[in-house]
N, C-alpha and C positions, 0 to 999 in steps of 0.2 A: 494561473497568472502567466502571461507571456514573458519569458526571460529575455533580457537584452544581452547581446553578446558583449564581451568585455574587450576593449581595445588594449593590446599589449605592445610594448616596445621590445625590440630584439636587437642584440648586438653581438658581434663576433670580434674576438681580439686575441692577440698573443704578444708575448714579449720574451726575448731571450735575455736572461740575466743569471750569472752564476749564483747558485744557492747551496749552502752547506746542508747537511742532513738535518741539522737542528732548525735551520731556516725553512726547509721544506715542511717539516712538521708544524712549525709555527704558522706558516702561510695556510696550510690545510685547516688548522684550528680556526684561524681568523675567518676563512671563507665559510666554514661550517656555521659560524656564528652569524655572519652577514647575510647568508642566504635567506633564512626565515625572516630576518628583520626587514628585508626589502621585498619579500614575497617572490623570490627568484625561483625559476625552474630552468633546468639545463644541465650542462656538463662542463666542469672546469678541471683541467689536468694540471698537475704540479709536478715538476721534476727538478733535478739538480741543474738543469739548463734553463729553467724559467717557468712560464705559465701560459696556458692556452685554453680558450673556452668559447662557447656560444651559449647565451642565456637569454631569457625573456622575463619580463616583469611589468608591473603597472608603469606607465610612462613617467609618472611623477617621481618614481624612485630611481630613474636611470642616471641622472646627474650625480647623485650621491654614490651610486654603485661605481661609476667611472672614477670618481675621486678616490674611492677606497682602493680600487685596483691600482691606480697610479701611485698611491702611497705604499702599497704592498711591494711594488717593484722599484721602490726608492725614488719616487717622484719622476721617473723617466717618461719620455714621450711614448705613448701607446696609441696605435692607430685602431680606432673602433670603426667597424662596418655596421651601420645601423639600418633597420627596417622596422615595419610594423605588421601586425596581423590582427584579425578580429578575435582571436582567442589564443590561449597558451599553445605553443608549438612543441613543448616537451611535457611529458607526464609528471616529472618529478625533478628534484634537484640533487645533484651528486657531485662531490669533489673527490678526485681520485689521484693518488700518488703513483707516478710512473717513473721509468728510467729515462724516457724521452717525452717531450710534449707533442711530438708527431712521430708516428711509428716509421722509422727509416732504417733501423739497424745501424745507426751512426751515433750512439751515445757519446757525448763529449765533443762532437763536431757541430759547432754552431757559430753564428756570426758574433764577433766581438765589438762591432760597430752597428749603429742603427740603420745604415744604408750601405749594403754590399752590392753595388751596381744596380740600384733601384731606378726605375722609371716611373714617374707619376702617371696617372691615367691620361692626362693631356699629352705628355711626352710620348707615351706608348702609342696613342692614337695617331699622332703626327708621324711617328717613325714608320708605322705600318703603311700609312698612306703615301709617304714620300720615298721609301726605299724598297724597290721591287726585288732586291736581292737578299733581303733579310729572311732568315729562317725562323719561323714561329713554332714553338713546340709546346704541346699541352702535357703537363706532368701529372694529370689526374688519372684515375682508374678508367678503364674502357667504358663501363656503364655510365659514368658521368659524362664522358665525351659524346656519347650517343644523343644526349639531350640538347647539347649545344656547344659551340666552340668558336674561337675567332676565325674569321675568314682566312682560308688557306693554311690553317695551322696543321702541323703534323700530329697524328695520333699514334703514340708509341704502342698502343694496345696493351697497356699494363693491367694485369689482374689485381696487383697490389703495388703500392708505392715502392716497396723494397726492391722491386725489379728494375728500378730506374738506373742504378749504376751499371748493371749488365747491359741495359739498352744503350747507354752511352758508349760502352766498350764495343758493342757489336755493330754500331751504326756511326762510324767515324765521319766527321766533316773536316773540311779544310780548317786548320786551326785559326785562320784569320777571318772566318765567316762570322758575320754578325748574327748572333743567336738571341732571340727573345723567348723567355719561358714564363709560363703563368700557371696558376692553380686557382682554387676557389677564393681563399682569403689571403694568400701570400706565404703561408707558413711552410708548405711543402717545398716551395722554390728556395727558401732560405737554406734548406739542406741540399736540394738538388743542384744548386749552382756550384757547390763544392766538388761534386762528382765531375763536373766539366772543367772547372778551374784546375783541379789536380791533374787533369789529363792535358793541360796546356792550352785550353781555350781561354783567350784573354779578352775577347770581345763578346762576352755573354752577359745578358741583362735580364732582370726580373721585374714583373709588374708589381709595383708597390700596392699592397692591399688587395691584390688579386682581382678576380672578376667582380666581386661584390663592390669594391671601391670604384672600379670602372663603371659599373651600373649607376653609382651615385652621380658620376660626372656625365654619363651618357644614357639617360633614361629611355631614349629612343632605340638604344641598341648599338649605335655607332657601327663598328666593324665586327661586332659579335653577332653570330647567327644562332638563333634558338633561345633556350632558357638555361639557367644554371642550377645544377643539382645541389641541394643542401642536405645536411645530415640531421633533419628534424621532421616533424609532421607535415611541413609544407611540401616536402618532396623536392620541389624546384621553385625558383622564383623567376619572374619575367624581368626584362631589363629595367622596368620601373619599380622593381623590388616588391611586386605584389605576388602572393602565393599563386602557384600555377593552377590553371583550370583544365589543363590538358593531361597532365601526368598523375598517375596514382602509384601505389606500391603493389607489386606482384605478390599475391597471397602465398605463392609457393617458394619463391627464392628471395623475396624482399627487394629485388631490383626495381628501378623505375619502369612503369608499365603504361601502355596506352591502347592496347588492342582489346576491344570489347569482347566479353564472353557472357553467355548465359549459363548459370550453374546447372548441370544435368541432374543434380540431387534436389536442390531447393528452389531452383529457377530464379534466384536473385541475379542481378546484373553486376558485373565487376570488370576489371581490366587485368590483363596479364602481359608479361614482357615477351619480346620477340623470341628469346631463347626457349621459353616454355611453350610458345606457340609452335616452334619447330619440333619440339618433343611430342606435342599432340599429333602433329602430322606423322611422326614416327611411331605412333601407337599408344602413347601415354595419355589416354583420353581423360584420366582423372584430373589432369591439369586444366581442364575446362572449368573446374569447380571454383567457387568464389572464396573458399577458405580451405585450410588444411583439414579441418574437421569434415567438411563436405567431401573433400577428396578421398578421405578414408572410407566414407560410405560408398562412394562410386567404385573404389577398388574392391570393396566387399560385395558389391552387387545389391546393396540395400535398395528396397523399393523407394523410388523418389517420392518426396513429400513437399508440397508447396508451403512455404512459411506463411502463417496467417498475417494478414495486413494489420498494422496498428490501427486501433479504433480511434478516430478523431472525436474529441468532445463536441457536443452540440454547441452551436454558436452562443446560445443563451447562457452556457455554463462557463464561458471564458471571461475572466476579469482582466482588465488592462491596467 
């Protein structure tokens, strides 16, 4: 029987709200109960500063899930960034207790209001178009920026987000400069903006809802160039929030990849990242492999073996 793909709904969300240790435990318990009820897959983080997650589920369950999340954060406004895919984009469901809901090494430092110098997608778009002197800074990791960024945005070349405060310290701007900062869904900027405000920057603004919310408003791409990396099986999404057809995941380091390779062990085709491609040029030929398992065989000098092709059933044996 030919199986039909299941359409799933995806949403990313966060909310900063002070929680006691007892409340954190209670929220985790609630979420662990709700996940199976709504057939949810994904990751939700809970910490004394709030909640953060990206999840997917059958579309008919999404409204009830959102209502439950709003109730968990005491009925406050939560910005959800929505998309769809043909299948689940996470393998399982997990709720995890953390010290922060985004790793920034700044526990306890979070906004106490829902809008700390936020710009809506429309305001952000018009500001970039109308102000040639504005400085736009991408607060994401370097491998994310390679996939796409806003036109003219500065890439700080961060390997991890915790390097952001040092970047601000090492790259001073005039304190009156109008600075726009952005990330995938908005949560990193909620922390990043403090590093600038603490250093005297008073004209710094963040994109509300991040790139994903901007894509909802500007599905043609607007002033964004490329695609947006996401932390799930889609790898990246296009401006119309469809899963990428260009990018895959490098089998050796896990970074986004688009360089074609033919495995020297099993002859399967795959894609690798530019970093691993450079290492191949430097002599690490095992990185041409389509998987870590095949790479091990290449390093050992195992005789190559072509994988047998899957046998397709005869047409008369297929039921529809």
